[in-house]
C-alpha positions, 0 to 999 in steps of 0.5 A: 480497534481496526488497523489498515496498513498500506504496503508497497514492497519498499523497505519503509513499508516493512517498518509499517507492517512491523508497527501494525503487527506490534499494535495488533498484538498489544492492542488486540486490534484487527489488522488488514494490509492494503496493496494498491496495484498502480497501473501507471506503467500502462500510460507509456505503452503508446510511446514505447511500443508501436507493435505488441501493445496488447502483449505489453499490457498483458505483461505489465498486468502479470508483473503487477499481479505477481508483485501483489502476490509476493507482497501478500505472501510476505505479509502473511508470513510476517504475521504468522511468525508473530502469531497474528491473524491478519487480512490482506486486500488488493485494489487497482487504481490510483493509490491515494484514491483507492486508499481513501475509498477503502477507508470509507468502506472499512472504517479503520481506527488507524491508518499506518503508512511507511515513510521515507526521507526524501531529498529536495529532488525526491520531494519534487518527483514524488507523489508523497502519498503519506503526506497526501493521505495525512492531509486528506484524512487526518480529520477522520482517523489518525494516520501514523507514518513509520 
């Protein structure tokens, strides 16, 4: 069994990791975490800075890469503490598109995502990635939102 767990550093993502670790240990599954670096911050550089655009873009890239490294370290530590050998992948782009592409490439048997309760305003503002993924791939593989 292959499990793909999506991680983004949010508390609900940690719950998804814990569930993936549990299933990895109890089902003898191969667990891989996927973090997608979403470059949406870069779209604001025209509005924010008339000078130093290149420096701003480099700074954003450094911050996003640093965050991905921290997520990978945390994931590896959590897995090692539980005695699970797991993998970690990082992709760049729109999270929904990148997750779907990774599913096509790695063909997991289960996708695990974190899920947080949203208020009405939060649902309006949110891209609600777990719901998007569930609607798009539930015919292909099971999606577990934790």
